[in-house]
All heavy atoms as an XYZ file, in Angstrom:
813
protein
N       0.803     -1.190      0.000
C       0.000      0.000      0.000
C       0.855      1.268      0.000
O       0.393      2.302     -0.393
C      -0.943      0.005      1.199
C      -2.076     -1.006      1.059
S      -3.072     -0.654     -0.391
C      -3.282     -2.268     -1.042
N       2.083      1.156      0.460
C       2.962      2.316      0.446
C       3.133      2.820     -0.978
O       3.122      4.024     -1.219
C       4.324      1.981      1.095
C       4.130      1.726      2.595
C       5.327      3.090      0.863
C       5.349      1.193      3.298
N       3.271      1.905     -1.924
C       3.419      2.312     -3.327
C       2.176      3.024     -3.836
O       2.265      3.960     -4.610
C       3.725      1.101     -4.200
C       5.086      0.530     -3.956
C       5.342     -0.646     -4.845
N       6.635     -1.212     -4.566
C       6.942     -2.461     -4.729
N       6.043     -3.312     -5.198
N       8.137     -2.911     -4.447
N       0.992      2.548     -3.423
C      -0.240      3.183     -3.857
C      -0.346      4.590     -3.287
O      -0.734      5.524     -3.991
C      -1.454      2.334     -3.469
C      -2.745      2.819     -4.052
C      -2.915      2.879     -5.425
C      -3.783      3.217     -3.243
C      -4.107      3.334     -5.975
C      -4.977      3.665     -3.778
C      -5.138      3.721     -5.150
N       0.010      4.756     -2.022
C      -0.005      6.086     -1.413
C       0.981      6.992     -2.136
O       0.662      8.148     -2.444
C       0.307      6.004      0.098
C       0.501      7.385      0.696
C      -0.797      5.242      0.824
N       2.168      6.486     -2.447
C       3.159      7.254     -3.196
C       2.591      7.663     -4.553
O       2.710      8.814     -4.966
C       4.443      6.442     -3.373
C       5.472      7.105     -4.220
C       6.254      8.135     -3.709
C       5.667      6.718     -5.539
C       7.204      8.767     -4.496
C       6.611      7.340     -6.335
C       7.387      8.365     -5.816
N       1.955      6.719     -5.246
C       1.349      7.011     -6.548
C       0.319      8.123     -6.421
O       0.319      9.072     -7.234
C       0.682      5.743     -7.114
C      -0.156      5.983     -8.336
C       0.594      5.504     -9.572
C      -1.484      5.286     -8.217
N      -0.541      8.036     -5.424
C      -1.565      9.062     -5.235
C      -0.937     10.423     -4.963
O      -1.330     11.429     -5.561
C      -2.484      8.683     -4.072
C      -3.447      7.537     -4.312
C      -4.086      7.110     -2.999
C      -4.494      7.914     -5.330
N       0.028     10.458     -4.070
C       0.678     11.731     -3.731
C       1.358     12.349     -4.944
O       1.231     13.548     -5.209
C       1.682     11.527     -2.600
C       1.034     11.226     -1.273
C       2.020     10.805     -0.202
O       3.221     10.569     -0.510
O       1.595     10.697      0.969
N       2.105     11.549     -5.673
C       2.824     12.061     -6.843
C       1.873     12.458     -7.969
O       2.100     13.454     -8.657
C       3.844     11.030     -7.336
C       5.005     10.837     -6.383
C       5.775     12.127     -6.143
O       6.169     12.797     -7.129
O       5.999     12.475     -4.960
N       0.818     11.713     -8.149
C      -0.167     12.073     -9.181
C      -0.830     13.396     -8.838
O      -0.942     14.281     -9.692
C      -1.209     10.962     -9.317
N      -1.259     13.544     -7.605
C      -1.922     14.783     -7.209
C      -0.965     15.972     -7.243
O      -1.367     17.083     -7.601
C      -2.556     14.622     -5.828
C      -3.755     13.730     -5.839
N      -4.183     13.051     -4.721
C      -4.616     13.383     -6.830
C      -5.254     12.350     -5.025
N      -5.532     12.520     -6.306
N       0.284     15.726     -6.921
C       1.283     16.806     -7.002
C       1.415     17.303     -8.439
O       1.685     18.481     -8.672
C       2.625     16.282     -6.483
C       3.669     17.366     -6.250
C       4.854     16.847     -5.467
N       5.628     15.838     -6.164
C       6.548     16.096     -7.102
N       6.795     17.339     -7.455
N       7.234     15.127     -7.662
N       1.165     16.413     -9.386
C       1.259     16.758    -10.808
C      -0.101     17.106    -11.411
O      -0.272     17.184    -12.608
C       1.887     15.585    -11.573
C       3.340     15.342    -11.221
C       3.822     14.011    -11.786
N       5.255     13.838    -11.631
C       5.861     13.454    -10.515
N       5.147     13.213     -9.424
N       7.168     13.307    -10.470
N      -1.085     17.297    -10.536
C      -2.451     17.628    -10.938
C      -3.093     16.531    -11.800
O      -3.850     16.807    -12.727
C      -2.509     18.987    -11.649
C      -3.903     19.585    -11.591
O      -4.633     19.302    -10.617
O      -4.278     20.317    -12.529
N      -2.758     15.284    -11.484
C      -3.389     14.132    -12.138
C      -4.390     13.522    -11.169
O      -4.233     13.618     -9.964
C      -2.337     13.086    -12.517
C      -1.267     13.533    -13.496
C      -0.188     12.462    -13.604
C      -1.878     13.821    -14.854
N      -5.398     12.902    -11.699
C      -6.423     12.273    -10.887
C      -6.297     10.757    -10.955
O      -5.982     10.199    -11.997
C      -7.818     12.699    -11.352
C      -8.022     14.209    -11.294
C      -7.989     14.700     -9.842
N      -7.899     16.128     -9.771
C      -6.860     16.789     -9.241
N      -5.831     16.152     -8.763
N      -6.865     18.093     -9.187
N      -6.582     10.101     -9.846
C      -6.514      8.643     -9.760
C      -7.921      8.109     -9.490
O      -8.568      8.507     -8.525
C      -5.556      8.185     -8.645
C      -4.144      8.697     -8.903
C      -5.596      6.673     -8.487
C      -3.492      8.114    -10.143
N      -8.361      7.212    -10.354
C      -9.697      6.636    -10.255
C      -9.607      5.120    -10.377
O      -9.580      4.586    -11.480
C     -10.585      7.183    -11.377
O     -10.601      8.588    -11.367
N      -9.550      4.410     -9.258
C      -9.474      2.948     -9.328
C     -10.667      2.355    -10.069
O     -11.786      2.846     -9.981
C      -9.490      2.508     -7.868
C      -9.076      3.701     -7.102
C      -9.530      4.889     -7.878
N     -10.397      1.280    -10.778
C     -11.387      0.590    -11.582
C     -11.697     -0.728    -10.897
O     -10.810     -1.545    -10.693
C     -10.794      0.339    -12.964
C     -11.764     -0.070    -13.995
C     -12.336     -1.297    -14.156
C     -12.268      0.734    -15.050
N     -13.165     -1.306    -15.244
C     -13.137     -0.059    -15.818
C     -12.061      2.074    -15.417
C     -13.810      0.425    -16.925
C     -12.723      2.546    -16.526
C     -13.585      1.729    -17.272
N     -12.950     -0.928    -10.542
C     -13.360     -2.149     -9.860
C     -14.227     -2.999    -10.788
O     -15.113     -2.478    -11.453
C     -14.181     -1.825     -8.603
C     -13.406     -1.133     -7.533
C     -13.304      0.254     -7.503
C     -12.780     -1.862     -6.542
C     -12.591      0.901     -6.509
C     -12.060     -1.229     -5.534
C     -11.967      0.155     -5.527
N     -13.951     -4.274    -10.796
C     -14.810     -5.265    -11.432
C     -15.345     -6.108    -10.279
O     -14.833     -7.196    -10.008
C     -14.025     -6.124    -12.417
C     -13.574     -5.325    -13.608
O     -13.361     -4.139    -13.516
N     -13.418     -5.974    -14.728
N     -16.358     -5.615     -9.596
C     -16.713     -6.173     -8.295
C     -17.416     -7.520     -8.303
O     -17.423     -8.202     -7.287
C     -17.638     -5.105     -7.711
C     -18.258     -4.476     -8.908
C     -17.180     -4.473     -9.949
N     -18.001     -7.904     -9.397
C     -18.802     -9.126     -9.392
C     -18.035    -10.357     -9.854
O     -18.369    -11.470     -9.498
C     -20.046     -8.947    -10.253
C     -20.844     -7.738     -9.846
C     -20.991     -6.652    -10.698
C     -21.418     -7.660     -8.580
C     -21.702     -5.527    -10.308
C     -22.120     -6.538     -8.184
C     -22.264     -5.474     -9.053
O     -22.953     -4.358     -8.658
N     -17.015    -10.160    -10.652
C     -16.297    -11.290    -11.237
C     -15.438    -12.001    -10.196
O     -14.679    -11.385     -9.467
C     -15.420    -10.808    -12.381
C     -14.877    -11.934    -13.190
C     -14.127    -11.489    -14.409
N     -14.561    -10.204    -14.896
C     -13.737     -9.271    -15.345
N     -12.447     -9.497    -15.362
N     -14.186     -8.131    -15.765
N     -15.552    -13.313    -10.171
C     -14.739    -14.133     -9.271
C     -13.676    -14.879    -10.068
O     -12.514    -14.893     -9.695
C     -15.621    -15.131     -8.492
C     -16.644    -14.380     -7.648
C     -14.763    -16.041     -7.620
C     -17.747    -15.262     -7.079
N     -14.081    -15.507    -11.166
C     -13.138    -16.247    -12.011
C     -13.361    -15.881    -13.468
O     -14.420    -15.381    -13.848
C     -13.306    -17.777    -11.870
O     -14.595    -18.145    -12.363
C     -13.127    -18.225    -10.436
N     -12.354    -16.179    -14.270
C     -12.449    -15.924    -15.715
C     -12.529    -17.208    -16.538
O     -13.008    -17.176    -17.654
C     -11.217    -15.135    -16.189
C     -11.173    -13.714    -15.713
S     -12.439    -12.719    -16.489
C     -11.888    -12.707    -18.179
N     -12.028    -18.324    -16.013
C     -11.894    -19.502    -16.874
C     -12.295    -20.818    -16.214
O     -11.901    -21.881    -16.674
C     -10.464    -19.594    -17.404
C      -9.455    -19.660    -16.279
O      -9.813    -19.722    -15.115
N      -8.190    -19.644    -16.631
N     -13.043    -20.757    -15.138
C     -13.546    -21.994    -14.533
C     -14.703    -21.672    -13.600
O     -14.903    -20.516    -13.211
C     -12.445    -22.757    -13.785
C     -11.992    -22.098    -12.536
N     -12.644    -22.238    -11.335
C     -10.940    -21.276    -12.295
C     -12.021    -21.544    -10.406
N     -10.985    -20.950    -10.958
N     -15.453    -22.692    -13.259
C     -16.597    -22.514    -12.364
C     -16.495    -23.418    -11.129
O     -17.494    -23.734    -10.502
C     -17.913    -22.811    -13.101
O     -17.879    -24.150    -13.590
C     -18.138    -21.836    -14.255
N     -15.297    -23.803    -10.786
C     -15.071    -24.725     -9.675
C     -14.659    -23.960     -8.418
O     -13.514    -23.519     -8.288
C     -13.987    -25.733    -10.061
C     -13.750    -26.797     -9.012
O     -14.400    -26.754     -7.939
O     -12.913    -27.682     -9.269
N     -15.596    -23.816     -7.489
C     -15.296    -23.109     -6.239
C     -14.137    -23.737     -5.475
O     -13.392    -23.047     -4.789
C     -16.531    -23.093     -5.330
C     -17.635    -22.110     -5.684
C     -18.858    -22.366     -4.815
C     -17.154    -20.681     -5.520
N     -13.962    -25.044     -5.610
C     -12.893    -25.729     -4.886
C     -11.499    -25.344     -5.375
O     -10.518    -25.613     -4.681
C     -13.085    -27.241     -4.968
C     -14.321    -27.668     -4.223
O     -14.607    -27.161     -3.143
N     -15.089    -28.568     -4.807
N     -11.405    -24.737     -6.537
C     -10.106    -24.268     -7.026
C      -9.700    -22.936     -6.398
O      -8.558    -22.501     -6.549
C     -10.124    -24.145     -8.557
C     -10.145    -25.504     -9.246
C     -10.224    -25.414    -10.736
N      -9.171    -24.611    -11.333
C      -9.116    -24.304    -12.624
N     -10.055    -24.743    -13.459
N      -8.142    -23.567    -13.107
N     -10.613    -22.284     -5.712
C     -10.306    -21.030     -5.030
C      -9.658    -21.349     -3.688
O      -9.841    -22.437     -3.142
C     -11.588    -20.225     -4.803
C     -12.393    -19.863     -6.049
C     -13.700    -19.203     -5.647
C     -11.588    -18.975     -6.973
N      -8.927    -20.399     -3.139
C      -8.303    -20.618     -1.842
C      -9.379    -20.890     -0.788
O     -10.521    -20.417     -0.911
C      -7.451    -19.415     -1.435
O      -8.264    -18.295     -1.223
N      -9.002    -21.639      0.220
C      -9.959    -22.053      1.249
C     -10.616    -20.868      1.950
O     -11.761    -20.955      2.393
C      -9.270    -22.948      2.267
N      -9.912    -19.739      2.033
C     -10.472    -18.579      2.726
C     -11.119    -17.560      1.781
O     -11.494    -16.470      2.196
C      -9.408    -17.910      3.592
C      -8.238    -17.375      2.791
O      -8.090    -17.739      1.607
O      -7.450    -16.603      3.364
N     -11.273    -17.925      0.529
C     -11.912    -17.024     -0.446
C     -13.369    -16.792     -0.052
O     -14.074    -17.738      0.294
C     -11.828    -17.633     -1.849
C     -12.133    -16.654     -2.929
N     -13.407    -16.173     -3.157
C     -11.331    -16.054     -3.843
C     -13.384    -15.330     -4.176
N     -12.131    -15.236     -4.597
N     -13.846    -15.554     -0.083
C     -15.240    -15.283      0.298
C     -16.265    -16.086     -0.512
O     -17.316    -16.445      0.019
C     -15.391    -13.778      0.036
C     -14.009    -13.238      0.146
C     -13.098    -14.324     -0.375
N     -15.981    -16.381     -1.751
C     -16.928    -17.154     -2.561
C     -17.068    -18.581     -2.041
O     -18.146    -19.167     -2.137
C     -16.491    -17.164     -4.028
N     -16.002    -19.123     -1.491
C     -16.095    -20.467     -0.901
C     -16.826    -20.423      0.433
O     -17.511    -21.370      0.802
C     -14.714    -21.078     -0.718
C     -14.174    -21.577     -2.047
C     -12.954    -22.403     -1.925
N     -13.208    -23.674     -1.266
C     -12.250    -24.566     -1.035
N     -11.002    -24.317     -1.416
N     -12.514    -25.700     -0.440
N     -16.661    -19.342      1.141
C     -17.343    -19.203      2.424
C     -18.841    -18.930      2.241
O     -19.640    -19.221      3.125
C     -16.711    -18.087      3.243
C     -15.311    -18.401      3.710
C     -14.742    -17.268      4.535
C     -13.363    -17.637      5.046
N     -12.805    -16.581      5.903
N     -19.190    -18.345      1.088
C     -20.583    -17.971      0.816
C     -20.987    -18.434     -0.595
O     -21.279    -17.613     -1.467
C     -20.766    -16.458      0.935
C     -20.329    -15.906      2.247
N     -21.090    -16.023      3.391
C     -19.186    -15.278      2.618
C     -20.449    -15.466      4.395
N     -19.292    -15.014      3.954
N     -21.028    -19.716     -0.829
C     -21.361    -20.199     -2.182
C     -22.766    -19.796     -2.617
O     -23.042    -19.745     -3.827
C     -21.211    -21.718     -2.066
C     -21.328    -22.018     -0.620
C     -20.790    -20.806      0.101
N     -23.626    -19.461     -1.668
C     -24.974    -19.017     -2.007
C     -24.980    -17.626     -2.648
O     -25.989    -17.203     -3.207
C     -25.871    -19.038     -0.772
C     -25.292    -18.264      0.401
O     -24.089    -18.454      0.710
O     -26.022    -17.472      1.013
N     -23.874    -16.909     -2.602
C     -23.751    -15.606     -3.259
C     -23.291    -15.744     -4.706
O     -23.217    -14.752     -5.430
C     -22.711    -14.738     -2.570
C     -22.959    -14.371     -1.153
C     -24.054    -14.640     -0.379
C     -22.068    -13.632     -0.324
N     -23.886    -14.129      0.879
C     -22.679    -13.506      0.943
C     -20.806    -13.084     -0.531
C     -22.075    -12.829      1.988
C     -20.199    -12.415      0.521
C     -20.833    -12.278      1.767
N     -22.932    -16.943     -5.122
C     -22.213    -17.162     -6.377
C     -23.131    -17.733     -7.453
O     -23.980    -18.577     -7.182
C     -21.027    -18.114     -6.139
C     -20.287    -18.412     -7.430
C     -20.078    -17.525     -5.096
N     -22.915    -17.268     -8.667
C     -23.616    -17.812     -9.824
C     -22.575    -18.123    -10.899
O     -21.629    -17.351    -11.097
C     -24.698    -16.843    -10.345
C     -24.113    -15.529    -10.832
C     -25.533    -17.491    -11.419
N     -22.739    -19.270    -11.549
C     -21.874    -19.630    -12.672
C     -22.569    -19.206    -13.960
O     -23.782    -19.370    -14.108
C     -21.625    -21.133    -12.686
N     -21.765    -18.664    -14.869
C     -22.285    -18.292    -16.181
C     -21.187    -18.561    -17.189
O     -20.089    -18.007    -17.061
C     -22.708    -16.823    -16.218
C     -23.322    -16.434    -17.529
C     -24.637    -16.775    -17.827
C     -22.581    -15.754    -18.482
C     -25.199    -16.432    -19.033
C     -23.133    -15.410    -19.698
C     -24.446    -15.747    -19.969
O     -25.003    -15.419    -21.171
N     -21.461    -19.399    -18.163
C     -20.416    -19.787    -19.101
C     -19.293    -20.449    -18.342
O     -19.506    -21.365    -17.561
N     -18.089    -19.967    -18.547
C     -16.921    -20.530    -17.865
C     -16.430    -19.627    -16.734
O     -15.264    -19.650    -16.380
C     -15.788    -20.746    -18.878
O     -15.409    -19.505    -19.434
N     -17.341    -18.844    -16.166
C     -16.958    -17.896    -15.129
C     -17.857    -18.005    -13.912
O     -18.991    -18.488    -13.990
C     -17.035    -16.468    -15.679
C     -16.086    -16.219    -16.844
C     -16.295    -14.851    -17.429
O     -17.262    -14.604    -18.127
N     -15.373    -13.953    -17.111
N     -17.352    -17.500    -12.787
C     -18.132    -17.353    -11.567
C     -18.275    -15.871    -11.254
O     -17.334    -15.090    -11.448
C     -17.444    -18.038    -10.385
C     -17.378    -19.554    -10.397
C     -16.541    -20.056     -9.221
C     -18.776    -20.158    -10.352
N     -19.447    -15.509    -10.754
C     -19.739    -14.126    -10.393
C     -20.436    -14.087     -9.044
O     -21.148    -15.018     -8.676
C     -20.694    -13.486    -11.410
C     -20.147    -13.375    -12.782
C     -20.323    -14.409    -13.690
C     -19.456    -12.256    -13.187
C     -19.818    -14.320    -14.969
C     -18.949    -12.160    -14.466
C     -19.123    -13.198    -15.361
N     -20.247    -12.962     -8.323
C     -21.110    -12.691     -7.187
C     -22.441    -12.225     -7.767
O     -22.472    -11.431     -8.706
C     -20.536    -11.596     -6.283
C     -19.334    -12.052     -5.502
C     -18.073    -11.551     -5.772
C     -19.468    -12.990     -4.484
C     -16.974    -11.967     -5.056
C     -18.361    -13.415     -3.760
C     -17.126    -12.905     -4.059
O     -16.041    -13.321     -3.355
N     -23.526    -12.687     -7.190
C     -24.853    -12.302     -7.650
C     -25.210    -10.958     -7.017
O     -25.444    -10.884     -5.812
C     -25.866    -13.371     -7.243
C     -27.256    -13.076     -7.733
O     -27.594    -11.953     -8.060
N     -28.089    -14.107     -7.754
N     -25.291     -9.880     -7.813
C     -25.568     -8.562     -7.234
C     -26.994     -8.418     -6.729
O     -27.325     -7.423     -6.097
C     -25.284     -7.595     -8.389
C     -25.492     -8.415     -9.609
C     -25.077     -9.813     -9.258
N     -27.834     -9.410     -6.971
C     -29.197     -9.375     -6.465
C     -29.320     -9.889     -5.038
O     -30.400     -9.839     -4.457
N     -28.231    -10.371     -4.480
C     -28.243    -10.887     -3.115
C     -27.727     -9.788     -2.179
O     -26.579     -9.357     -2.299
C     -27.387    -12.165     -3.007
C     -28.005    -13.256     -3.885
C     -27.253    -12.608     -1.557
C     -27.187    -14.522     -3.966
N     -28.567     -9.313     -1.264
C     -28.173     -8.193     -0.400
C     -26.837     -8.387      0.329
O     -26.046     -7.442      0.417
C     -29.338     -8.060      0.589
C     -30.518     -8.550     -0.203
C     -29.971     -9.704     -1.023
N     -26.559     -9.576      0.839
C     -25.293     -9.780      1.556
C     -24.108     -9.698      0.594
O     -23.043     -9.212      0.974
C     -25.301    -11.109      2.300
C     -26.212    -11.072      3.506
C     -26.158    -12.355      4.291
C     -27.084    -12.264      5.498
N     -27.030    -13.473      6.303
N     -24.279    -10.143     -0.631
C     -23.219    -10.001     -1.633
C     -23.023     -8.527     -1.978
O     -21.889     -8.056     -2.117
C     -23.551    -10.813     -2.883
N     -24.114     -7.793     -2.095
C     -24.029     -6.348     -2.331
C     -23.239     -5.669     -1.223
O     -22.352     -4.849     -1.490
C     -25.426     -5.722     -2.382
C     -26.270     -6.103     -3.556
C     -27.683     -5.558     -3.411
O     -27.953     -4.643     -2.617
N     -28.602     -6.124     -4.162
N     -23.578     -5.999      0.018
C     -22.887     -5.390      1.169
C     -21.397     -5.698      1.146
O     -20.569     -4.818      1.416
C     -23.484     -5.884      2.486
C     -24.892     -5.362      2.736
O     -25.295     -4.380      2.096
O     -25.585     -5.959      3.585
N     -21.045     -6.935      0.833
C     -19.640     -7.336      0.754
C     -18.894     -6.490     -0.285
O     -17.801     -5.978     -0.020
C     -19.566     -8.825      0.402
C     -18.195     -9.303      0.054
C     -17.231     -9.456      1.036
C     -17.868     -9.609     -1.260
C     -15.952     -9.901      0.710
C     -16.608    -10.057     -1.589
C     -15.646    -10.192     -0.609
N     -19.493     -6.322     -1.450
C     -18.867     -5.552     -2.525
C     -18.746     -4.085     -2.128
O     -17.684     -3.464     -2.268
C     -19.661     -5.721     -3.827
C     -19.473     -7.162     -4.345
C     -19.264     -4.691     -4.867
C     -20.470     -7.591     -5.389
N     -19.822     -3.519     -1.603
C     -19.815     -2.105     -1.208
C     -18.783     -1.851     -0.112
O     -18.032     -0.870     -0.163
C     -21.230     -1.647     -0.773
C     -21.185     -0.280     -0.103
C     -22.165     -1.625     -1.976
N     -18.696     -2.732      0.873
C     -17.726     -2.551      1.962
C     -16.288     -2.579      1.448
O     -15.440     -1.825      1.920
C     -17.932     -3.602      3.045
C     -19.146     -3.323      3.892
C     -19.360     -4.388      4.938
C     -20.640     -4.087      5.711
N     -20.994     -5.166      6.616
N     -16.017     -3.435      0.484
C     -14.675     -3.481     -0.090
C     -14.313     -2.184     -0.793
O     -13.194     -1.668     -0.650
N     -15.249     -1.638     -1.544
C     -14.993     -0.378     -2.244
C     -14.944      0.782     -1.245
O     -14.090      1.672     -1.361
C     -16.041     -0.160     -3.341
C     -15.864     -1.246     -4.422
C     -15.923      1.234     -3.950
C     -16.965     -1.317     -5.438
N     -15.804      0.754     -0.250
C     -15.772      1.798      0.785
C     -14.432      1.834      1.501
O     -13.947      2.915      1.858
C     -16.877      1.564      1.818
C     -18.228      2.013      1.384
C     -19.299      1.763      2.434
O     -19.102      0.930      3.348
O     -20.359      2.403      2.330
N     -13.829      0.681      1.711
C     -12.525      0.635      2.371
C     -11.494      1.444      1.584
O     -10.718      2.211      2.163
C     -12.060     -0.813      2.505
C     -10.726     -0.940      3.185
C     -10.267     -2.386      3.311
O     -11.104     -3.300      3.211
O      -9.060     -2.581      3.491
N     -11.510      1.313      0.281
C     -10.573      2.066     -0.558
C     -10.909      3.563     -0.505
O     -10.020      4.402     -0.318
C     -10.596      1.542     -2.010
C      -9.731      2.408     -2.918
C     -10.148      0.085     -2.059
N     -12.186      3.890     -0.638
C     -12.610      5.297     -0.650
C     -12.265      5.987      0.668
O     -11.804      7.137      0.673
C     -14.124      5.397     -0.948
C     -14.643      6.818     -0.737
C     -14.418      4.928     -2.367
N     -12.464      5.302      1.779
C     -12.214      5.903      3.098
C     -10.732      6.015      3.442
O     -10.332      6.909      4.177
C     -12.917      5.096      4.186
C     -14.423      5.243      4.157
C     -15.074      4.367      5.204
C     -16.582      4.504      5.139
N     -17.268      3.609      6.096
N      -9.918      5.108      2.908
C      -8.518      5.049      3.330
C      -7.519      5.660      2.358
O      -6.343      5.790      2.710
C      -8.131      3.594      3.617
C      -8.830      3.071      4.843
O      -8.765      3.673      5.909
N      -9.529      1.967      4.704
N      -7.971      6.019      1.180
C      -7.048      6.562      0.179
C      -7.666      7.781     -0.476
O      -8.875      7.846     -0.698
C      -6.703      5.497     -0.875
C      -6.053      4.295     -0.244
C      -6.801      3.176      0.086
C      -4.697      4.308      0.072
C      -6.211      2.091      0.705
C      -4.097      3.229      0.691
C      -4.865      2.116      1.004
O      -4.284      1.052      1.626
N      -6.826      8.733     -0.810
C      -7.265      9.998     -1.395
C      -7.489      9.836     -2.901
O      -6.816     10.453     -3.715
C      -6.210     11.071     -1.107
C      -6.656     12.444     -1.545
O      -7.874     12.661     -1.695
O      -5.774     13.294     -1.753
N      -8.457      8.980     -3.240
C      -8.754      8.770     -4.659
C      -9.737      9.829     -5.126
O     -10.386     10.494     -4.321
C      -9.302      7.356     -4.925
C     -10.604      7.121     -4.164
C      -8.245      6.314     -4.568
C     -11.294      5.826     -4.529
N      -9.839      9.977     -6.431
C     -10.663     11.041     -6.999
C     -12.006     10.560     -7.522
O     -12.928     11.352     -7.685
C      -9.882     11.738     -8.112
C      -8.595     12.326     -7.566
O      -8.677     13.260     -6.755
O      -7.516     11.814     -7.907
N     -12.119      9.292     -7.796
C     -13.379      8.722     -8.287
C     -13.277      7.209     -8.213
O     -12.204      6.656     -7.961
C     -13.643      9.160     -9.725
N     -14.398      6.568     -8.440
C     -14.459      5.110     -8.497
C     -15.157      4.729     -9.787
O     -16.186      5.301    -10.130
C     -15.253      4.543     -7.296
C     -15.594      3.082     -7.494
C     -14.473      4.729     -6.009
N     -14.576      3.779    -10.493
C     -15.225      3.214    -11.682
C     -15.646      1.800    -11.337
O     -14.831      1.004    -10.877
C     -14.260      3.167    -12.874
C     -13.814      4.504    -13.331
N     -14.578      5.283    -14.158
C     -12.706      5.214    -13.058
C     -13.932      6.412    -14.396
N     -12.800      6.392    -13.729
N     -16.907      1.493    -11.576
C     -17.388      0.127    -11.369
C     -17.793     -0.421    -12.729
O     -18.558      0.201    -13.451
C     -18.573      0.103    -10.415
C     -18.167      0.370     -8.999
S     -19.525      0.256     -7.843
C     -20.043     -1.423     -8.048
N     -17.279     -1.592    -13.031
C     -17.548     -2.164    -14.334
C     -17.393     -3.671    -14.267
O     -16.701     -4.188    -13.395
C     -16.578     -1.588    -15.360
C     -17.045     -1.799    -16.773
O     -18.121     -2.384    -16.967
O     -16.323     -1.390    -17.680
N     -18.012     -4.343    -15.175
C     -17.805     -5.781    -15.324
C     -18.321     -6.188    -16.692
O     -19.180     -7.047    -16.827
C     -18.472     -6.585    -14.217
C     -17.627     -7.791    -13.832
O     -16.910     -8.292    -14.714
O     -17.671     -8.194    -12.681
N     -17.823     -5.553    -17.707
C     -18.326     -5.796    -19.049
C     -17.533     -6.854    -19.810
O     -17.787     -7.095    -20.975
C     -18.359     -4.503    -19.858
C     -16.999     -3.946    -20.201
C     -16.347     -4.333    -21.366
C     -16.369     -3.028    -19.376
C     -15.107     -3.827    -21.690
C     -15.138     -2.514    -19.695
C     -14.513     -2.909    -20.853
O     -13.289     -2.412    -21.172
N     -16.606     -7.527    -19.161
C     -15.765     -8.501    -19.832
C     -16.371     -9.911    -19.870
O     -15.717    -10.852    -20.222
C     -14.389     -8.583    -19.185
C     -13.619     -7.311    -19.324
C     -13.419     -6.494    -18.225
C     -13.093     -6.930    -20.542
C     -12.717     -5.298    -18.342
C     -12.389     -5.748    -20.664
C     -12.196     -4.939    -19.564
N     -17.609    -10.026    -19.498
C     -18.252    -11.331    -19.489
C     -18.247    -11.923    -20.900
O     -18.640    -11.259    -21.848
C     -19.705    -11.199    -18.986
O     -19.675    -10.586    -17.717
C     -20.363    -12.547    -18.899
N     -17.804    -13.151    -20.972
C     -17.811    -13.835    -22.264
C     -19.083    -14.647    -22.385
O     -19.376    -15.471    -21.536
C     -16.600    -14.769    -22.386
C     -15.304    -13.996    -22.524
C     -14.174    -14.938    -22.629
N     -13.780    -15.272    -21.247
C     -13.005    -16.274    -20.923
N     -12.543    -17.074    -21.823
N     -12.674    -16.492    -19.672
N     -19.831    -14.398    -23.395
C     -21.074    -15.133    -23.643
C     -20.787    -16.173    -24.708
O     -20.214    -15.884    -25.751
C     -22.192    -14.180    -24.077
C     -22.464    -13.164    -22.969
C     -23.443    -14.985    -24.426
C     -23.430    -12.088    -23.344
N     -21.195    -17.399    -24.437
C     -20.971    -18.484    -25.398
C     -22.267    -18.954    -25.976
O     -23.271    -18.967    -25.414
C     -20.254    -19.639    -24.706
C     -18.895    -19.205    -24.274
C     -18.212    -20.323    -23.561
N     -16.964    -19.807    -23.064
C     -15.840    -20.457    -23.111
N     -15.771    -21.642    -23.617
N     -14.740    -19.929    -22.632
């Protein structure tokens, strides 16, 4: 995180803006096997939040607890770092 703070400070000193880009719903890109995730991965702890689509896993944004998890993660960045904006996106879904 020291590097990120340095990046923010130097960018702002140069009148540049930093806007982190979040893809909050995507869990995997090339498999749908929860067991391949680390044992402490939130998706393994809460498989009821997860939906498989094609060859990917996603958090289901229609589930309130999944929404809260995503929002809290982004809030942590917003509260702890002097960022200028937040981009939320997840348009890389591959449809087969």
